[in-house]
C-alpha positions, 0 to 999 in steps of 0.5 A: 585272832578270830575277831581280827579276821572278822574286823579285816573282813568288815574293813575290806567290805567297807572299802569295797563299798566305798570304792563302789560309792566313789565310782558311782559319784565319779560317774555322776560327776562325769555325766554332769561335766558332759552335760555342762560341756553340751550346755556350754557348746549350745551357749557358745553357738547361741552367742555366735548366732546372736552376734551374727544377728546383731551384726545383721541388725546393725548392717540392716539399720545402716542400710535402712538409714542410707535408704532413708537418706536417699529416699529423703533426698529423692523426695526433696529432689522431686519436689524441687523438680516439681517447683521448677516445672511449675515455675517454667511452665508459666514462662512464655519466653526462652530467657524467662524459662532459665530465669525461673531456675533459682539457686534454692532449687539447685540446693534442694537437688543437691548441687551448688552449680548449674549452667544451661547452653543452647546451640546457635546454628547461625553463630556456630556456638553455644550461648549461655542462658543460665549460670548459677554458682559461677561468675560472669568471668568464669562463664566466659572462660567456660565458653571459650574452652567449650568452643575447643571441645564443642563436638563432645557436647554436640554428640551428647545432644545428638545421642539424646542421653544424660551423662554423669560422673557415674556413667562416665566412670569408664572414661576417666579422661573425659570425666576429668576434663569435664570436672576441670572445665566446670570446676566440680568433683561430680556432675550430671549433664542432660540434653535439652531437646525441644522439637523445634528450634535450638537444642542444648544441654543443662549442666549441674555439679557439686564441688563438695567431695562429701556429696556423691552422685547416684542414679537417682540424681541422674534420673532427676536431672534427666526429668528436669532437662525434659521439662525445660525442653518442653517449656522451650518448645511451648515458648517457641510455639507461643511466639510463633502463634503470636507472630502468626496472629499479629501477621493475620491481624495485619492481613485482616486489617488490610483486607478489611480496608480493601473490602471497605473500599470495594464495598464503597465502590460497589455502593457507588456503582449500585447507586449510579446504576439505580440512578441510571435505571430510574432516570432512563425509566422515567425518560422512557415513560414519556415516549411510551405514553405518547406511543400508547396514546396514539396507538389507542386513538388509531385503534379506536378509528377516531382519525378514520377507518383502518384496514384490518391488517393495520389494526392488528399491528397497532394492537401489537404496538399497544400490547408491547407498549404495556409490556414495556411499561410493566418492565419499566415499573419493575425496574423503578421498583427495584431501584427504589427498594435498593436505594431505600426510597420505597415507602412501605406501610409496615403493619400487622397482617393476617397471613391467612387472609392474604393467602386466601385473597391471592388464591382467589386471584390465581384460581382462574389460571389454575382452573384453566390448566386443571391445577390443584391449589392447596393451602396448608397454613399452620393453625394459630399462625401469628400475624406478620409485620409486612407491607400488604401490597408489596407481599401481595406482589410477592405471592402473585409473582411466585404463584404466577410462575408456579402456574406458568411452569406447572403442566396440566393436572399438576399441583401447587401448595402454599404452606406456612408455619412459624419458626422462632420469630419468623414465619416461613412460607413455601410455595411448591409446585409439580412443574418442570423444575429448574436446572441446578446450575441456574439456582444460584442465578435465578434471583439476578436481574434479567436472568431467565432460565433456558427452558421450553416454556420461557422460549414460548412465553416472553418475560423480562427476567425482573420478577424474581429479582423484585421479589428478592428485594421486597423480602429482604426489605422486610428483613427476611430471606428467600431461597429455592430448591428444585429438581428437573421434572420433579418441581420447585419450591420457593421459600421465604421468611417474614417477621412475626408481629409483636401484636400477634396473640399467636 
């Protein structure tokens, strides 16, 4: 009995231990189940996140592909616009501009149809200059129907805005009318706006329902419209310039013909004048020679003694006869030089020697008025190619005038220097000067400046004209600069001799 009780106790104890062990096992299993559930939840969440990421990747990929397609399309379109722009920029006629746009260009832009119209104000209608993807009959039909609704397109030009299927979505009726008129499903219309002349519009469209127009297409066609407008402006400007050039050439040709006739007439008049002067001068010489001869015989009293008063008057006759002979000689020289009949002995001459020789001749006149005569000749001045006697006359005439118009204790300077292939001589003085209004007339025949000196001392007004003709006969130039009360400077050029050693 005791053993049974002990066995029961042992069994009860074992049962308790088993229960405790099972409880621990159950608790461990429950914890594992909990962990598994948490893991499952995390896995589910991760799967959901991965699903969203996958969807995002797919959407991004689709959008990237779409963007790539649009970018490729835009790049192709830009290349097409560039090719069209390059082609039309070389066209200098309106019709040629539109002819440069080809179907291949249009396909690169994503369109199959195009037409271009310019508004003619005089005819009061749109004139087609471009049509691609249309037959002539279809274009004629479009023109006829365009006349019925031309205000819409004139407003488009006036507003200077590009329209498309996208921008006109808010106006379905107008959009549908345009689609129907041009037989397309999508389109872009860009105004053509040259600064001068006829304006118009460019229409491009597609009849394919698979092609969608976007803002990029609208932008490209707008750029193309601007390029065509600029090309039209350039062509019109070129035509205007060309016509003006042609007109100018005609005017120049006509004016040249008139000037040639006038020049021939001037030459004839000049020749007649020279002939007249030469003839008259020769005719005057004979009676003057007789007058001077008789006056000389009477003055010498070869025909009898004369009263003093008569002798004085005869001396005046003789002196004035000399002045007339001098004037006639100057006139003859001028006429001969102008007619090219003067024989000049052109040789290489030393300018220093010429200046020294003339200075000696004029020195007495300078001494009488206490005028300082200065020679300022450049060192190593080259030889000049001239007629010695004629250039000596130039120096004597200019220096004589300088002495004549320079007051007592004045100064006269002779300066010479080489300038390129010419030698420039300047004869300046500190005299009374020449009025500005007389500078352009001073080299004309018989012109004399109105001043106190000329009023007291008579002259012919031929000296400077003769000087000018002599200098120009040597292929040189002569000019004068002067200020009243400050003095004058006569300058002339002479050619350098090739024989000169510098």
